[in-house]
C-alpha positions, 0 to 999 in steps of 0.5 A, a space after each residue: 131432536 130427531 129428523 121427524 120432529 124437526 120436519 113437523 116443527 118446521 111445517 107447523 111453523 110455516 103453516 102458522 106463519 101463513 095464517 098470520 100473513 093472511 090475517 095481515 093481508 085482510 087487515 090491509 085490504 079490509 076484506 069482510 068475512 062472514 060466518 052465517 051472516 055475522 060479520 067478523 070485525 077487523 080487530 079479530 085479524 089483529 089478534 089473528 096476526 100477532 099470535 100465529 106469527 109469535 108461535 111460528 117464531 117460537 117454534 123456529 127457536 125450539 127447532 134450532 136448539 
């Protein structure tokens, strides 16, 4: 892979990791999120934690190859 591809993969991985961490923090602190007066349940953050962190890990594995 060339240098530009590695930079894009690394940035994407970091962004996905940060999204997963923010969802994890929401789970621990029980923050409420509303979208147009509809409360988003906490279990959505469980999915929002696991999927981005998994994708971040997979991107880092691809970058190392």
